[in-house]
C-alpha positions as CSV (number, residue, x, y, z in Angstrom):
1,X,10.3,25.2,-29.0
2,X,6.8,26.4,-29.2
3,X,5.5,27.6,-32.5
4,X,3.1,30.4,-33.1
5,X,-0.4,29.3,-34.0
6,X,-3.6,30.9,-34.9
7,X,-6.5,29.2,-33.2
8,X,-10.2,30.1,-33.4
9,X,-12.2,29.8,-30.2
10,X,-15.9,28.7,-30.1
11,X,-16.8,32.3,-29.7
12,X,-15.2,33.0,-33.1
13,X,-12.3,35.1,-31.8
14,X,-8.7,34.5,-33.0
15,X,-5.8,33.8,-30.7
16,X,-2.4,34.6,-32.2
17,X,0.5,33.5,-30.1
18,X,2.5,30.6,-28.9
19,X,0.8,27.2,-28.4
20,X,1.3,25.5,-25.1
21,X,4.0,22.8,-25.1
22,X,4.2,19.5,-23.3
23,X,6.4,19.6,-20.3
24,X,9.2,17.1,-19.7
25,X,9.1,14.8,-16.7
26,X,11.8,16.9,-15.0
27,X,9.9,20.2,-15.7
28,X,6.7,18.6,-14.3
29,X,8.6,17.5,-11.2
30,X,10.0,21.0,-10.7
31,X,6.6,22.5,-11.0
32,X,5.2,20.2,-8.4
33,X,8.1,21.0,-6.1
34,X,7.7,24.8,-6.6
35,X,4.0,24.8,-5.5
36,X,2.4,24.0,-2.2
37,X,-1.3,23.9,-3.1
38,X,-3.1,21.7,-5.6
39,X,-6.5,20.2,-6.3
40,X,-6.9,16.6,-5.4
41,X,-9.5,14.5,-7.2
42,X,-11.0,11.4,-5.7
43,X,-13.9,9.3,-7.0
44,X,-17.4,9.4,-5.4
45,X,-19.4,6.2,-5.1
46,X,-21.6,7.6,-7.9
47,X,-18.5,7.7,-10.2
48,X,-18.3,11.5,-10.2
49,X,-15.1,13.3,-9.3
50,X,-14.7,15.0,-5.9
51,X,-12.3,17.9,-5.9
52,X,-10.5,19.3,-2.8
53,X,-7.9,22.0,-2.5
54,X,-5.0,20.6,-0.5
55,X,-1.6,21.5,0.8
56,X,0.9,18.9,-0.3
57,X,4.6,17.9,-0.3
58,X,6.3,16.4,-3.3
59,X,9.2,14.0,-3.0
60,X,10.7,13.8,-6.5
61,X,13.2,11.0,-5.8
62,X,10.5,8.7,-4.4
63,X,7.8,10.1,-6.8
64,X,5.5,10.4,-3.8
65,X,3.0,13.1,-2.9
66,X,2.1,13.5,0.8
67,X,-1.2,15.2,1.8
68,X,-2.3,15.6,5.5
69,X,-6.0,15.4,6.2
70,X,-8.3,14.5,9.0
71,X,-9.6,10.9,9.1
72,X,-13.2,11.9,8.9
73,X,-12.9,13.9,5.6
74,X,-14.8,12.7,2.5
75,X,-11.7,12.5,0.4
76,X,-10.1,10.1,2.9
77,X,-13.2,7.8,2.9
78,X,-13.4,7.9,-0.9
79,X,-9.7,7.1,-1.3
80,X,-10.0,4.2,1.2
81,X,-12.8,2.8,-1.1
82,X,-11.2,3.7,-4.4
83,X,-7.5,4.7,-4.3
84,X,-7.3,6.1,-7.8
85,X,-6.5,9.8,-7.6
86,X,-5.0,12.8,-9.4
87,X,-3.5,16.1,-8.2
88,X,-3.7,19.2,-10.4
89,X,-1.2,22.0,-9.8
90,X,-1.3,25.3,-11.6
91,X,1.7,26.9,-13.1
92,X,2.6,30.6,-13.5
93,X,0.0,31.2,-16.2
94,X,-3.4,29.8,-17.2
95,X,-1.9,27.4,-19.7
96,X,0.8,25.9,-17.4
97,X,-0.1,23.0,-15.2
98,X,1.0,19.6,-13.9
99,X,-1.1,16.6,-13.1
100,X,0.2,13.7,-11.0
101,X,-1.8,10.5,-11.2
102,X,-1.5,7.5,-9.0
103,X,-2.9,5.4,-6.2
104,X,-3.4,6.6,-2.7
105,X,-2.6,4.9,0.6
106,X,-4.0,6.2,3.8
107,X,-1.5,6.1,6.6
108,X,-3.4,6.3,9.9
109,X,-1.4,6.1,13.2
110,X,-4.6,4.9,14.9
111,X,-4.8,1.7,12.7
112,X,-3.2,-0.2,15.5
113,X,-5.6,1.1,18.2
114,X,-8.1,-1.1,20.0
115,X,-11.2,-2.0,17.9
116,X,-13.6,-0.4,20.5
117,X,-11.8,2.9,20.5
118,X,-13.7,5.8,18.8
119,X,-11.7,7.9,16.4
120,X,-11.3,11.6,17.2
121,X,-12.9,13.9,14.7
122,X,-9.6,15.9,14.2
123,X,-7.4,12.8,14.0
124,X,-4.7,13.4,11.3
125,X,-3.9,10.9,8.6
126,X,-1.4,11.1,5.7
127,X,-2.5,10.4,2.2
128,X,0.5,8.9,0.3
129,X,0.2,9.0,-3.5
130,X,2.6,6.9,-5.4
131,X,2.7,8.8,-8.7
132,X,2.6,6.5,-11.8
133,X,2.0,9.3,-14.4
134,X,2.9,13.0,-14.8
135,X,1.6,15.2,-17.5
136,X,1.1,18.9,-18.2
137,X,1.9,21.9,-20.4
138,X,3.4,25.3,-20.3
139,X,3.1,28.4,-22.3
140,X,6.5,29.8,-23.4
141,X,6.1,33.5,-24.1
142,X,9.1,34.9,-26.2
143,X,11.0,37.7,-24.6
144,X,10.0,41.2,-25.9
145,X,13.1,43.1,-26.7
C-alpha cells in the first residue's frame, strides 16, 4: 500500500498525496501488454541516447518485445552496433510507467540475400528485445467515497 507523503518540489510547492509505489513484475508485464506505443532508446555512437516512438508487441511468456521498423532507420543501425536498449511505456497517469531493458536482435529476412543485392529503402525488419529487467511505478489514488 502507498502511504501519504508530503514532498516539497524545487519550486517550493508542497505535494500532499500518495507516493508512487514500485510495481511488481506481473503488474509491469500487464502494463506492457495493455499498451501499444512506447519510447525506444538506443545508443548513438557519441554515447547519447536516441529516442523513437514505436509500436510494439509484448510476449510476456517469452519476455520478448517485437518492434517492426525499416532497415534503413537510425535506431536499427544503432542497435546493430550496440544492442543495449530500453523501452519506456506510460501508464494511466503521469507517475505510472514501465521500463523494459534488454538486448536487441535485428531479424532481417534479407540477411540471406545475395551480397550484391541493394536493400530497398522500405524493407521491413523486426527488432527483437529479450527483456532482462523490468521496472516502474504507479500512483495508487484512494477511492473518494
